PDB file with one MODEL, atoms N, CA, C and O in Angstrom:
MODEL        1
ATOM      1  N   UNK A   1       0.847  -1.173   0.000  1.00  0.00           N
ATOM      2  CA  UNK A   1       0.000   0.000   0.000  1.00  0.00           C
ATOM      3  C   UNK A   1       0.891   1.234   0.000  1.00  0.00           C
ATOM      4  O   UNK A   1       1.872   1.281   0.743  1.00  0.00           O
ATOM      5  N   UNK A   2       0.575   2.222  -0.808  1.00  0.00           N
ATOM      6  CA  UNK A   2       1.261   3.507  -0.813  1.00  0.00           C
ATOM      7  C   UNK A   2       0.431   4.509  -0.036  1.00  0.00           C
ATOM      8  O   UNK A   2      -0.796   4.415   0.006  1.00  0.00           O
ATOM      9  N   UNK A   3       1.100   5.462   0.574  1.00  0.00           N
ATOM     10  CA  UNK A   3       0.429   6.472   1.369  1.00  0.00           C
ATOM     11  C   UNK A   3       0.383   7.772   0.571  1.00  0.00           C
ATOM     12  O   UNK A   3       1.217   7.999  -0.306  1.00  0.00           O
ATOM     13  N   UNK A   4      -0.586   8.615   0.878  1.00  0.00           N
ATOM     14  CA  UNK A   4      -0.681   9.935   0.238  1.00  0.00           C
ATOM     15  C   UNK A   4       0.596  10.726   0.511  1.00  0.00           C
ATOM     16  O   UNK A   4       1.367  10.378   1.406  1.00  0.00           O
ATOM     17  N   UNK A   5       0.814  11.776  -0.251  1.00  0.00           N
ATOM     18  CA  UNK A   5       2.029  12.580  -0.158  1.00  0.00           C
ATOM     19  C   UNK A   5       2.295  13.042   1.274  1.00  0.00           C
ATOM     20  O   UNK A   5       1.391  13.476   1.988  1.00  0.00           O
ATOM     21  N   UNK A   6       3.557  12.936   1.666  1.00  0.00           N
ATOM     22  CA  UNK A   6       4.009  13.382   2.972  1.00  0.00           C
ATOM     23  C   UNK A   6       5.164  14.348   2.759  1.00  0.00           C
ATOM     24  O   UNK A   6       5.880  14.264   1.761  1.00  0.00           O
ATOM     25  N   UNK A   7       5.341  15.273   3.711  1.00  0.00           N
ATOM     26  CA  UNK A   7       6.398  16.271   3.604  1.00  0.00           C
ATOM     27  C   UNK A   7       7.233  16.254   4.878  1.00  0.00           C
ATOM     28  O   UNK A   7       6.700  16.150   5.983  1.00  0.00           O
ATOM     29  N   UNK A   8       8.550  16.357   4.709  1.00  0.00           N
ATOM     30  CA  UNK A   8       9.494  16.369   5.825  1.00  0.00           C
ATOM     31  C   UNK A   8       9.477  17.737   6.508  1.00  0.00           C
ATOM     32  O   UNK A   8       9.526  18.769   5.840  1.00  0.00           O
ATOM     33  N   UNK A   9       9.407  17.740   7.830  1.00  0.00           N
ATOM     34  CA  UNK A   9       9.421  18.997   8.589  1.00  0.00           C
ATOM     35  C   UNK A   9      10.788  19.677   8.524  1.00  0.00           C
ATOM     36  O   UNK A   9      10.872  20.898   8.655  1.00  0.00           O
ATOM     37  N   UNK A  10      11.850  18.914   8.325  1.00  0.00           N
ATOM     38  CA  UNK A  10      13.197  19.477   8.359  1.00  0.00           C
ATOM     39  C   UNK A  10      13.593  20.214   7.100  1.00  0.00           C
ATOM     40  O   UNK A  10      14.222  21.270   7.176  1.00  0.00           O
ATOM     41  N   UNK A  11      13.235  19.677   5.936  1.00  0.00           N
ATOM     42  CA  UNK A  11      13.684  20.269   4.667  1.00  0.00           C
ATOM     43  C   UNK A  11      12.520  20.553   3.716  1.00  0.00           C
ATOM     44  O   UNK A  11      12.725  21.121   2.643  1.00  0.00           O
ATOM     45  N   UNK A  12      11.305  20.166   4.098  1.00  0.00           N
ATOM     46  CA  UNK A  12      10.099  20.329   3.284  1.00  0.00           C
ATOM     47  C   UNK A  12      10.188  19.555   1.967  1.00  0.00           C
ATOM     48  O   UNK A  12       9.515  19.884   0.991  1.00  0.00           O
ATOM     49  N   UNK A  13      11.035  18.518   1.962  1.00  0.00           N
ATOM     50  CA  UNK A  13      11.124  17.639   0.804  1.00  0.00           C
ATOM     51  C   UNK A  13      10.042  16.573   0.847  1.00  0.00           C
ATOM     52  O   UNK A  13       9.463  16.300   1.899  1.00  0.00           O
ATOM     53  N   UNK A  14       9.777  15.979  -0.299  1.00  0.00           N
ATOM     54  CA  UNK A  14       8.779  14.911  -0.383  1.00  0.00           C
ATOM     55  C   UNK A  14       9.316  13.631   0.237  1.00  0.00           C
ATOM     56  O   UNK A  14      10.494  13.299   0.103  1.00  0.00           O
ATOM     57  N   UNK A  15       8.433  12.928   0.911  1.00  0.00           N
ATOM     58  CA  UNK A  15       8.750  11.629   1.499  1.00  0.00           C
ATOM     59  C   UNK A  15       7.880  10.576   0.830  1.00  0.00           C
ATOM     60  O   UNK A  15       6.777  10.871   0.369  1.00  0.00           O
ATOM     61  N   UNK A  16       8.381   9.351   0.779  1.00  0.00           N
ATOM     62  CA  UNK A  16       7.541   8.244   0.337  1.00  0.00           C
ATOM     63  C   UNK A  16       7.185   7.427   1.561  1.00  0.00           C
ATOM     64  O   UNK A  16       7.926   7.415   2.545  1.00  0.00           O
ATOM     65  N   UNK A  17       6.075   6.758   1.504  1.00  0.00           N
ATOM     66  CA  UNK A  17       5.647   5.861   2.579  1.00  0.00           C
ATOM     67  C   UNK A  17       5.042   4.628   1.937  1.00  0.00           C
ATOM     68  O   UNK A  17       4.105   4.725   1.145  1.00  0.00           O
ATOM     69  N   UNK A  18       5.573   3.483   2.279  1.00  0.00           N
ATOM     70  CA  UNK A  18       5.025   2.218   1.791  1.00  0.00           C
ATOM     71  C   UNK A  18       4.833   1.289   2.974  1.00  0.00           C
ATOM     72  O   UNK A  18       5.521   1.388   3.991  1.00  0.00           O
ATOM     73  N   UNK A  19       3.887   0.390   2.815  1.00  0.00           N
ATOM     74  CA  UNK A  19       3.656  -0.592   3.873  1.00  0.00           C
ATOM     75  C   UNK A  19       3.372  -1.943   3.252  1.00  0.00           C
ATOM     76  O   UNK A  19       2.946  -2.056   2.103  1.00  0.00           O
ATOM     77  N   UNK A  20       3.622  -2.954   4.050  1.00  0.00           N
ATOM     78  CA  UNK A  20       3.262  -4.297   3.638  1.00  0.00           C
ATOM     79  C   UNK A  20       1.771  -4.468   3.863  1.00  0.00           C
ATOM     80  O   UNK A  20       1.193  -3.840   4.750  1.00  0.00           O
ATOM     81  N   UNK A  21       1.163  -5.304   3.075  1.00  0.00           N
ATOM     82  CA  UNK A  21      -0.245  -5.622   3.307  1.00  0.00           C
ATOM     83  C   UNK A  21      -0.342  -6.446   4.576  1.00  0.00           C
ATOM     84  O   UNK A  21       0.504  -7.295   4.856  1.00  0.00           O
ATOM     85  N   UNK A  22      -1.376  -6.180   5.324  1.00  0.00           N
ATOM     86  CA  UNK A  22      -1.593  -6.959   6.543  1.00  0.00           C
ATOM     87  C   UNK A  22      -2.059  -8.359   6.173  1.00  0.00           C
ATOM     88  O   UNK A  22      -3.041  -8.528   5.451  1.00  0.00           O
ATOM     89  N   UNK A  23      -1.367  -9.326   6.658  1.00  0.00           N
ATOM     90  CA  UNK A  23      -1.856 -10.697   6.541  1.00  0.00           C
ATOM     91  C   UNK A  23      -3.004 -10.835   7.534  1.00  0.00           C
ATOM     92  O   UNK A  23      -3.053 -10.097   8.518  1.00  0.00           O
ATOM     93  N   UNK A  24      -3.907 -11.744   7.301  1.00  0.00           N
ATOM     94  CA  UNK A  24      -5.043 -11.891   8.229  1.00  0.00           C
ATOM     95  C   UNK A  24      -4.622 -12.058   9.684  1.00  0.00           C
ATOM     96  O   UNK A  24      -5.322 -11.601  10.587  1.00  0.00           O
ATOM     97  N   UNK A  25      -3.489 -12.707   9.918  1.00  0.00           N
ATOM     98  CA  UNK A  25      -3.041 -12.928  11.296  1.00  0.00           C
ATOM     99  C   UNK A  25      -2.294 -11.722  11.857  1.00  0.00           C
ATOM    100  O   UNK A  25      -2.174 -11.587  13.074  1.00  0.00           O
ATOM    101  N   UNK A  26      -1.786 -10.838  10.985  1.00  0.00           N
ATOM    102  CA  UNK A  26      -1.029  -9.679  11.449  1.00  0.00           C
ATOM    103  C   UNK A  26      -1.994  -8.568  11.851  1.00  0.00           C
ATOM    104  O   UNK A  26      -2.991  -8.321  11.173  1.00  0.00           O
ATOM    105  N   UNK A  27      -1.686  -7.910  12.950  1.00  0.00           N
ATOM    106  CA  UNK A  27      -2.590  -6.872  13.415  1.00  0.00           C
ATOM    107  C   UNK A  27      -2.297  -5.512  12.788  1.00  0.00           C
ATOM    108  O   UNK A  27      -3.215  -4.708  12.627  1.00  0.00           O
ATOM    109  N   UNK A  28      -1.033  -5.230  12.427  1.00  0.00           N
ATOM    110  CA  UNK A  28      -0.679  -3.923  11.897  1.00  0.00           C
ATOM    111  C   UNK A  28       0.235  -4.044  10.681  1.00  0.00           C
ATOM    112  O   UNK A  28       1.052  -4.962  10.614  1.00  0.00           O
ATOM    113  N   UNK A  29       0.106  -3.130   9.718  1.00  0.00           N
ATOM    114  CA  UNK A  29       1.036  -3.135   8.587  1.00  0.00           C
ATOM    115  C   UNK A  29       2.424  -2.655   9.035  1.00  0.00           C
ATOM    116  O   UNK A  29       2.546  -1.945  10.033  1.00  0.00           O
ATOM    117  N   UNK A  30       3.447  -3.040   8.305  1.00  0.00           N
ATOM    118  CA  UNK A  30       4.810  -2.586   8.555  1.00  0.00           C
ATOM    119  C   UNK A  30       5.117  -1.468   7.554  1.00  0.00           C
ATOM    120  O   UNK A  30       4.930  -1.638   6.349  1.00  0.00           O
ATOM    121  N   UNK A  31       5.588  -0.329   8.061  1.00  0.00           N
ATOM    122  CA  UNK A  31       5.811   0.869   7.256  1.00  0.00           C
ATOM    123  C   UNK A  31       7.291   1.159   7.057  1.00  0.00           C
ATOM    124  O   UNK A  31       8.134   0.783   7.871  1.00  0.00           O
ATOM    125  N   UNK A  32       7.585   1.841   5.950  1.00  0.00           N
ATOM    126  CA  UNK A  32       8.888   2.462   5.720  1.00  0.00           C
ATOM    127  C   UNK A  32       8.605   3.835   5.126  1.00  0.00           C
ATOM    128  O   UNK A  32       7.875   3.959   4.143  1.00  0.00           O
ATOM    129  N   UNK A  33       9.192   4.865   5.733  1.00  0.00           N
ATOM    130  CA  UNK A  33       9.032   6.245   5.278  1.00  0.00           C
ATOM    131  C   UNK A  33      10.420   6.848   5.137  1.00  0.00           C
ATOM    132  O   UNK A  33      11.238   6.747   6.052  1.00  0.00           O
ATOM    133  N   UNK A  34      10.692   7.478   3.991  1.00  0.00           N
ATOM    134  CA  UNK A  34      11.994   8.107   3.770  1.00  0.00           C
ATOM    135  C   UNK A  34      11.860   9.180   2.694  1.00  0.00           C
ATOM    136  O   UNK A  34      10.819   9.300   2.048  1.00  0.00           O
ATOM    137  N   UNK A  35      12.917   9.953   2.513  1.00  0.00           N
ATOM    138  CA  UNK A  35      12.948  10.966   1.449  1.00  0.00           C
ATOM    139  C   UNK A  35      12.898  10.299   0.091  1.00  0.00           C
ATOM    140  O   UNK A  35      13.443   9.211  -0.092  1.00  0.00           O
ATOM    141  N   UNK A  36      12.242  10.950  -0.867  1.00  0.00           N
ATOM    142  CA  UNK A  36      12.314  10.495  -2.255  1.00  0.00           C
ATOM    143  C   UNK A  36      13.749  10.627  -2.742  1.00  0.00           C
ATOM    144  O   UNK A  36      14.304   9.707  -3.343  1.00  0.00           O
ATOM    145  N   UNK A  37      14.330  11.772  -2.476  1.00  0.00           N
ATOM    146  CA  UNK A  37      15.735  12.055  -2.795  1.00  0.00           C
ATOM    147  C   UNK A  37      16.297  12.740  -1.565  1.00  0.00           C
ATOM    148  O   UNK A  37      15.942  13.884  -1.281  1.00  0.00           O
ATOM    149  N   UNK A  38      17.170  12.060  -0.829  1.00  0.00           N
ATOM    150  CA  UNK A  38      17.655  12.583   0.443  1.00  0.00           C
ATOM    151  C   UNK A  38      18.533  13.809   0.240  1.00  0.00           C
ATOM    152  O   UNK A  38      19.611  13.705  -0.346  1.00  0.00           O
ATOM    153  N   UNK A  39      18.090  14.971   0.716  1.00  0.00           N
ATOM    154  CA  UNK A  39      18.918  16.173   0.626  1.00  0.00           C
ATOM    155  C   UNK A  39      20.023  16.139   1.682  1.00  0.00           C
ATOM    156  O   UNK A  39      19.789  15.748   2.826  1.00  0.00           O
ATOM    157  N   UNK A  40      21.207  16.545   1.291  1.00  0.00           N
ATOM    158  CA  UNK A  40      22.354  16.511   2.198  1.00  0.00           C
ATOM    159  C   UNK A  40      22.169  17.432   3.397  1.00  0.00           C
ATOM    160  O   UNK A  40      22.737  17.180   4.460  1.00  0.00           O
ATOM    161  N   UNK A  41      21.381  18.495   3.242  1.00  0.00           N
ATOM    162  CA  UNK A  41      21.240  19.479   4.312  1.00  0.00           C
ATOM    163  C   UNK A  41      20.003  19.295   5.189  1.00  0.00           C
ATOM    164  O   UNK A  41      19.697  20.174   5.995  1.00  0.00           O
ATOM    165  N   UNK A  42      19.290  18.191   5.059  1.00  0.00           N
ATOM    166  CA  UNK A  42      18.106  17.973   5.898  1.00  0.00           C
ATOM    167  C   UNK A  42      18.549  17.684   7.330  1.00  0.00           C
ATOM    168  O   UNK A  42      19.283  16.723   7.559  1.00  0.00           O
ATOM    169  N   UNK A  43      18.116  18.496   8.303  1.00  0.00           N
ATOM    170  CA  UNK A  43      18.518  18.275   9.691  1.00  0.00           C
ATOM    171  C   UNK A  43      17.910  17.010  10.307  1.00  0.00           C
ATOM    172  O   UNK A  43      18.345  16.576  11.374  1.00  0.00           O
ATOM    173  N   UNK A  44      16.920  16.421   9.656  1.00  0.00           N
ATOM    174  CA  UNK A  44      16.252  15.236  10.210  1.00  0.00           C
ATOM    175  C   UNK A  44      16.752  13.929   9.590  1.00  0.00           C
ATOM    176  O   UNK A  44      16.195  12.870   9.878  1.00  0.00           O
ATOM    177  N   UNK A  45      17.774  13.977   8.756  1.00  0.00           N
ATOM    178  CA  UNK A  45      18.309  12.765   8.123  1.00  0.00           C
ATOM    179  C   UNK A  45      18.587  11.640   9.114  1.00  0.00           C
ATOM    180  O   UNK A  45      18.326  10.480   8.794  1.00  0.00           O
ATOM    181  N   UNK A  46      19.113  11.943  10.320  1.00  0.00           N
ATOM    182  CA  UNK A  46      19.387  10.848  11.260  1.00  0.00           C
ATOM    183  C   UNK A  46      18.139  10.089  11.721  1.00  0.00           C
ATOM    184  O   UNK A  46      18.250   8.955  12.188  1.00  0.00           O
ATOM    185  N   UNK A  47      16.968  10.688  11.600  1.00  0.00           N
ATOM    186  CA  UNK A  47      15.730  10.032  12.043  1.00  0.00           C
ATOM    187  C   UNK A  47      15.104   9.159  10.961  1.00  0.00           C
ATOM    188  O   UNK A  47      14.184   8.392  11.244  1.00  0.00           O
ATOM    189  N   UNK A  48      15.592   9.265   9.727  1.00  0.00           N
ATOM    190  CA  UNK A  48      14.999   8.530   8.615  1.00  0.00           C
ATOM    191  C   UNK A  48      15.889   7.389   8.181  1.00  0.00           C
ATOM    192  O   UNK A  48      17.109   7.513   8.294  1.00  0.00           O
ATOM    193  N   UNK A  49      15.364   6.305   7.702  1.00  0.00           N
ATOM    194  CA  UNK A  49      13.948   6.073   7.453  1.00  0.00           C
ATOM    195  C   UNK A  49      13.194   5.747   8.740  1.00  0.00           C
ATOM    196  O   UNK A  49      13.744   5.174   9.680  1.00  0.00           O
ATOM    197  N   UNK A  50      11.929   6.127   8.752  1.00  0.00           N
ATOM    198  CA  UNK A  50      11.031   5.691   9.818  1.00  0.00           C
ATOM    199  C   UNK A  50      10.570   4.295   9.439  1.00  0.00           C
ATOM    200  O   UNK A  50      10.146   4.065   8.306  1.00  0.00           O
ATOM    201  N   UNK A  51      10.651   3.375  10.367  1.00  0.00           N
ATOM    202  CA  UNK A  51      10.229   2.002  10.098  1.00  0.00           C
ATOM    203  C   UNK A  51       9.518   1.445  11.311  1.00  0.00           C
ATOM    204  O   UNK A  51       9.827   1.802  12.448  1.00  0.00           O
ATOM    205  N   UNK A  52       8.579   0.582  11.063  1.00  0.00           N
ATOM    206  CA  UNK A  52       7.905  -0.084  12.154  1.00  0.00           C
ATOM    207  C   UNK A  52       6.482  -0.455  11.807  1.00  0.00           C
ATOM    208  O   UNK A  52       5.993  -0.179  10.712  1.00  0.00           O
ATOM    209  N   UNK A  53       5.832  -1.084  12.760  1.00  0.00           N
ATOM    210  CA  UNK A  53       4.443  -1.507  12.599  1.00  0.00           C
ATOM    211  C   UNK A  53       3.537  -0.475  13.260  1.00  0.00           C
ATOM    212  O   UNK A  53       3.750  -0.084  14.407  1.00  0.00           O
ATOM    213  N   UNK A  54       2.524  -0.045  12.518  1.00  0.00           N
ATOM    214  CA  UNK A  54       1.575   0.933  13.048  1.00  0.00           C
ATOM    215  C   UNK A  54       0.315   0.910  12.190  1.00  0.00           C
ATOM    216  O   UNK A  54       0.357   0.562  11.010  1.00  0.00           O
ATOM    217  N   UNK A  55      -0.789   1.281  12.793  1.00  0.00           N
ATOM    218  CA  UNK A  55      -2.043   1.339  12.046  1.00  0.00           C
ATOM    219  C   UNK A  55      -2.003   2.452  11.009  1.00  0.00           C
ATOM    220  O   UNK A  55      -2.601   2.321   9.940  1.00  0.00           O
ATOM    221  N   UNK A  56      -1.312   3.539  11.307  1.00  0.00           N
ATOM    222  CA  UNK A  56      -1.219   4.687  10.408  1.00  0.00           C
ATOM    223  C   UNK A  56       0.214   5.198  10.439  1.00  0.00           C
ATOM    224  O   UNK A  56       0.891   5.100  11.463  1.00  0.00           O
ATOM    225  N   UNK A  57       0.673   5.740   9.324  1.00  0.00           N
ATOM    226  CA  UNK A  57       2.051   6.208   9.208  1.00  0.00           C
ATOM    227  C   UNK A  57       2.393   7.266  10.264  1.00  0.00           C
ATOM    228  O   UNK A  57       3.539   7.340  10.708  1.00  0.00           O
ATOM    229  N   UNK A  58       1.424   8.077  10.667  1.00  0.00           N
ATOM    230  CA  UNK A  58       1.670   9.116  11.672  1.00  0.00           C
ATOM    231  C   UNK A  58       1.809   8.551  13.086  1.00  0.00           C
ATOM    232  O   UNK A  58       2.083   9.303  14.021  1.00  0.00           O
ATOM    233  N   UNK A  59       1.627   7.243  13.257  1.00  0.00           N
ATOM    234  CA  UNK A  59       1.791   6.606  14.558  1.00  0.00           C
ATOM    235  C   UNK A  59       3.162   5.967  14.731  1.00  0.00           C
ATOM    236  O   UNK A  59       3.437   5.383  15.779  1.00  0.00           O
ATOM    237  N   UNK A  60       4.032   6.064  13.718  1.00  0.00           N
ATOM    238  CA  UNK A  60       5.382   5.508  13.825  1.00  0.00           C
ATOM    239  C   UNK A  60       6.215   6.316  14.814  1.00  0.00           C
ATOM    240  O   UNK A  60       5.962   7.506  15.005  1.00  0.00           O
ATOM    241  N   UNK A  61       7.220   5.677  15.455  1.00  0.00           N
ATOM    242  CA  UNK A  61       8.107   6.424  16.343  1.00  0.00           C
ATOM    243  C   UNK A  61       8.765   7.578  15.578  1.00  0.00           C
ATOM    244  O   UNK A  61       9.187   7.400  14.435  1.00  0.00           O
ATOM    245  N   UNK A  62       8.854   8.737  16.191  1.00  0.00           N
ATOM    246  CA  UNK A  62       9.446   9.965  15.640  1.00  0.00           C
ATOM    247  C   UNK A  62       8.645  10.588  14.505  1.00  0.00           C
ATOM    248  O   UNK A  62       9.086  11.587  13.937  1.00  0.00           O
ATOM    249  N   UNK A  63       7.499  10.045  14.157  1.00  0.00           N
ATOM    250  CA  UNK A  63       6.699  10.608  13.068  1.00  0.00           C
ATOM    251  C   UNK A  63       6.307  12.057  13.367  1.00  0.00           C
ATOM    252  O   UNK A  63       6.296  12.887  12.457  1.00  0.00           O
ATOM    253  N   UNK A  64       5.994  12.366  14.587  1.00  0.00           N
ATOM    254  CA  UNK A  64       5.615  13.716  14.959  1.00  0.00           C
ATOM    255  C   UNK A  64       6.737  14.721  14.769  1.00  0.00           C
ATOM    256  O   UNK A  64       6.483  15.907  14.558  1.00  0.00           O
ATOM    257  N   UNK A  65       7.979  14.255  14.843  1.00  0.00           N
ATOM    258  CA  UNK A  65       9.137  15.128  14.645  1.00  0.00           C
ATOM    259  C   UNK A  65       9.461  15.299  13.162  1.00  0.00           C
ATOM    260  O   UNK A  65       9.994  16.332  12.758  1.00  0.00           O
ATOM    261  N   UNK A  66       9.145  14.298  12.359  1.00  0.00           N
ATOM    262  CA  UNK A  66       9.580  14.268  10.962  1.00  0.00           C
ATOM    263  C   UNK A  66       8.477  14.666   9.980  1.00  0.00           C
ATOM    264  O   UNK A  66       8.729  15.421   9.041  1.00  0.00           O
ATOM    265  N   UNK A  67       7.280  14.174  10.186  1.00  0.00           N
ATOM    266  CA  UNK A  67       6.205  14.373   9.211  1.00  0.00           C
ATOM    267  C   UNK A  67       5.392  15.613   9.489  1.00  0.00           C
ATOM    268  O   UNK A  67       5.132  15.946  10.645  1.00  0.00           O
ATOM    269  N   UNK A  68       4.988  16.303   8.430  1.00  0.00           N
ATOM    270  CA  UNK A  68       4.015  17.364   8.602  1.00  0.00           C
ATOM    271  C   UNK A  68       2.702  16.708   9.012  1.00  0.00           C
ATOM    272  O   UNK A  68       2.532  15.507   8.806  1.00  0.00           O
ATOM    273  N   UNK A  69       1.791  17.451   9.573  1.00  0.00           N
ATOM    274  CA  UNK A  69       0.537  16.890  10.059  1.00  0.00           C
ATOM    275  C   UNK A  69      -0.307  16.247   8.989  1.00  0.00           C
ATOM    276  O   UNK A  69      -0.159  16.569   7.810  1.00  0.00           O
ATOM    277  N   UNK A  70      -1.193  15.341   9.373  1.00  0.00           N
ATOM    278  CA  UNK A  70      -2.064  14.695   8.400  1.00  0.00           C
ATOM    279  C   UNK A  70      -2.984  15.715   7.743  1.00  0.00           C
ATOM    280  O   UNK A  70      -3.399  16.693   8.364  1.00  0.00           O
ATOM    281  N   UNK A  71      -3.293  15.465   6.474  1.00  0.00           N
ATOM    282  CA  UNK A  71      -4.140  16.391   5.732  1.00  0.00           C
ATOM    283  C   UNK A  71      -5.590  16.051   5.943  1.00  0.00           C
ATOM    284  O   UNK A  71      -6.468  16.720   5.397  1.00  0.00           O
TER     285      UNK A  71
ENDMDL
END
C-alpha cells in the first residue's frame, strides 16, 4: 500500500511511505518512510527512514518530529 504525499518537517522535501499488506493474522502493517531524494542538508536525516508496525504512518516512532501533520 502507498500512502498519500508526505512532507518532511526538516527540509520540506517529499517523502515516500510504503507498507506491507496486513496478513489476516497480522494486526498492523509494517511501514517504511523516507525521502524520495535525500537532501544533504536535511537536519532530520538521522531520524529517517522511519520504520515499524503501526495502524497509520503518523503513529510511527518519531513521526511527529519528521512528518508534517495529516491532511
